[in-house]
N, C-alpha and C positions, 0 to 999 in steps of 0.2 A: 633666543634664536642662535644657532651656530653660524656665525658670520663667515667662518672659514669655509664651511660647506656651501653657503650661498654664493660666495665669491668664485667657487670652482664650478658652479652649475652653468651649463650651456643652455641657451634658449633654443627651443625647437618649434618649428612651424611645419606641420604636416600638410599633405595634399588637401584633405577635407577642410582643414582650418583655413588654408590659403584661399580656397574657393569661397568659403563663407565670408572671409574678409573682403574679397572683391565684391560679392553680392551686397554686403552691408554698406559699402561706400559707393557702389555703382561702378559699372565697367568703364564708362566714359570718364568719370572722375579719376579712376586709377590709371587709365591710359594717359590722361593729361598730367597726372602727378609723375608718372614714369618718364614721360616726354620731358618735363621740366627738370627732373633729376638727372637724366642722361645728358641733357644740354649743359647743365651746371658742371657735371664731371668732365665732359668733352672740352669745356672751356678752360679747364686746368690740365689739359693733356700732358704737358711736360712734367707735371708732378708725379706721374705714374711710371713704375717700372713695368715694361710691356714685353710680351713675347707672343709669337704665333702659338696656337694651341698644339698640344701633343696628341697625335691621332694614331690609333691602332685600327688598321683596315683589315677587313675579312671579306669573304665572298658574299656574306649576307648584309654587310653594312659597315659602320664605323663606330668606335667608342673614343671619346675625346676628353681630355682634361684642359681646362681653360683658366690659367692663373693671371692675376694682376695684383699690384700692390702700390701703396704710397707710403709716406712716412708713418702713418697711423694704422692703416688697415691692410690686411692681406685677405684676398678673396679667391675662391676657385669654384668652378662648376664642372661637374661630371655630366656628360650628355652623350646619348647615342643617336644614331640615325640608321634605322633598319627598315627599308621600304616594305619588306615582306612580312613585317610583324602583324599587320592587320589580319592576315590569314590565320595567325596564331592567337587572335584575340588580344593582342598587345598593341599599345600605341607605337607609332613609328618613331616618335621622339619621347624619351624619358630623361629626367634630369633632377639633380639635387645639387646644392651648393653650400658653402660655408663662409662665414666671416671670422677672422681671427685678429687678435690684438698684436700688432707688430712688436710692441715693446716687450711683451712676455711670451708670445706664441700661443696664448690661451684661446681656444675656440670660443667665440662669443655667440654664434648662431649657426645652427644646422637647419636647412630649409629645403622643402620640396621646391623645385624650379620648373616642373613640367608645364604647368599653367603659366608661370611667370616668363618662361622662354618665349611662348607665343605672344604674351603681352608686351614684353620689351622689344621683340622684333617688330611688332606693329607700331609701337611708339617711336622707335628709331626710324622706321619708314616715314611716318608722319613728320618727324623732326626734319628729315632730309628734304621731304617734298615742300615743306614751308619755304625753303630757300631755293629750291631748284625748279619747282613747277611754275608755270605761268600764273599770274594772278587771275582770279575769276574762273578757275577750273570747276566744271560741274559734273563731268562724266568720267568714270573710271572703268576700264576693262580689267577683269580679273580672270587670269588664265590659271586654272587649277582650283578645285573646290574642296581640297583636303582640310586637314585639321588647322592649318594656319589661316584659311580663307576668311572665316568669320571675323577674326581679330583684325586682319588687314582692312576688311570692309568697314568695320565699326570704327577703327581709328580714322579712316579717311572721311567717313560720313560725319562722325562726331567731332573731329578736331579740325578738319579742313573744309567742311561744308560741301563735300561731294553729294550730289542729289540723285544721280542715276548710276546704277551698276550694270555692266554688261558682262555676263559670266559665260565661260566655256570650260568644260571638262569632258574628257572622253567617256567618263562614267556619268550617265544621266542621273543615277541615284545620288551621287555626290552633290550634284547641283540641286536636287530636290531637298536634300539634307540642309544645304546652305540656305536656301530660301526659307525653309521652316525655322531654322535657328535665328536667322535675321529677323523674321517676323516676330519671334519671341522677344527679340531685343528692341523691337519698335521700328524696324525698317520694313515698310509695307511691300508686298509683292509687286505692287504697281511701279515701284522704283527699280525693280530688278528685271532684266531681260536675260533669259537663258538662251544662249545661242548654239548654233549647230556647227560652228567652226571658229577658230581664233580670228580669222579675217572678219567674220561678222561681228565678233565681240569688239574688235579694234575700230570698227567703223564709227567715227565721230568721237572717239575717246580722247580726252585731254591727258589722262594719266593711264599707264599700263602697268599692272602688277602681275608678275609671273611668279607662281609658287607651286611648282609641281614636284613630285617626290622621286620619280624614277632616277636611279643612279646610272646615268649614261650620258653620252654626248647627244644632245637633242636640239632641235629648233622648234620651240613650241609656238613661235610667231614668225612671220616672214618679214624681212627687212622692208619690202615694198609696201607693207600695210601700216608702217609707222610713219605718220605724217610729220612734217616740220613743226617744231614747237612742242612736241610730246615730251612728257617726263616718263621715263621707264624706271620702275621700281623692281629691280631684279633680285628676287629673294631665294629662288630655288637652287641656283648654282652655288653650292656651298661645300664642295669637297673635290679633290683631284678626280678628273675624269667625268665630272657631273656639270653639265652646262645646259642652258635653255635658249640662248640667243644666237642668231647668226652672226658670224664674224663681220659681215658687211655692215651690220647695224652698229657694232662696237666701233668700227672705223670711222663712222660719220657722227658719232655722239661724243659729247664731252662727258668724261667718266669721273665719278666721285666714289671713293672707297672709305672704309673705316681704317684699317691698318694695312698699309701697302704690302709688307712682307708676307702677310697671311693671305691677302686677296690674290696676289700673283700666283699662288699655288692652288687656291681653292675656288676662286671666283670666276666670273665670265672672262676676265682678262687673262686667264691661263691660256686662252686662245691667241693672245697677242704676243708680240716680242717683249722681252724683259725690260726694255726701255720705253715702252709705250707710255705716253704721259697720262697721269692721273692726279687728282686732287683729293687730299684727305678731308673728310667732313669737318674735323675739328678746326682746320684752317679757315673754312667758310664761317663757322660759328664765331671764331675770334676775330674775323675781319682781315685775316692775313691773305686770303684768296677770295676772289669773287665767286658767287654762286652763278645763277643764270645771268647771262649778259645781254640776251635779246630774245624777242618773242618767237623767232623761228628756230632757235637753237634746240637741238635734241639733247636733253640731259639724261644721264643714266646713273642711278645709284646702284652700284654692284655690292649688294649687302650679303655678307657671309656670316654675320654675327661675330661680335668681338667681346672678349672677357670684361672689358670696362662696362659694357651694357649690363652684364650680369651682376657686377659689383653694384651698379646703380640700383638694379632691381632688388638685390639683397638689402641694401641700405634703406630703400624706400619701404619694402615690406616689413622690415624689422621695426621701423618707426610706427607704421600703421598698426601692426599687431601688438606692440607694446602699449600704445595708447588705448587699444580696444580690450586689453587684458586677455588676449588670445594665445599668448606664448605659454608653452609647457616647459618645465625644468627637465633637463636631461642630464643624467649622471654619466657624462662622457669621459671626464678626467678624474682620476682618483684624488680625493681630498686627504692629504697626509699631514699628521701632526708634525712630523719631521720630514721635510721634502727630500732629505737624503736617504731615507729609510723606506724604499719601495717594498722590501720584503715584509714590512709590517702589514701591508695590505693582505697578504696571505695569512698571517697570524690572526688578524682581526676576522677574516672570512672563516677561518677554522673555528674560532670561538663562536661566531654566529651560527655555523652549522651545528655545533654541539648543542647550542641553546635551542635550535629548531628541532633537533632530534629528541 
């Protein structure tokens, strides 16, 4: 075996293999594994070099790069958000990412992250709700039945014990899609109420998850419909100029974020002053700040998605796929007999072409 070539090979996990990996282990198992991995990485928050994501905005959407690193690993995710893509037969969100060895810069893993982005977002929502929602929550309102909805619903039913879902989307077909997919996943239709308004969906809800796609300033729920003690899981406000919640609700809630410099630009709190108080989730996880302090407090997780969660997802999927034997070798980096002689790559290729001809 040519150990030099083996050492230079990058592991690859494509979209189909990633889906098979999740099916093989079970969606709830993977959500729990991601939740635990994200929690472990957030618990060592100071170990990471962090920055807000780099975004290129256009009239149709946004393309972003999300880097993060520690002393051992460098990770990044490429991800887009184009709400009009469904009319073109494309997903609203598409993503891939990479893990690299900090000591050498060698790419270790190249991986599809479209499915994993939905999974890690839902897992992070569940992780936050464990500390911020009231104990004994049974009902969640879900505003928005797009591609993120199933994963949010299954994370909260599978990991937090939510028994009833109250759903509203302006597109009735999207709600029917959600009910059908959740039925396939084992959440019976009897546990789901499709509502005709957000106010109806919020009636009796302990937790409210908002996950809509339109890139605009919006109020998908009314402040008056959020009762004391509710936990709000705000997922859809995730880029400049895109919000879902009324400012009045933000002003009476205790707000938790992932990475403050990024959330101030992209999250719901872009509606507030730059000095509005927020608590970062890692501070709650490590015990440096309290989570929920009383039963009538409104807690709000302003979730925009952060690169550390993608690092956790890459790390978790790499381990699962390696154990399952589902990784493919990828010839991403040239294997050189003399690392100073890159031109040799062309000479070897010329020789190979002659042999082929």
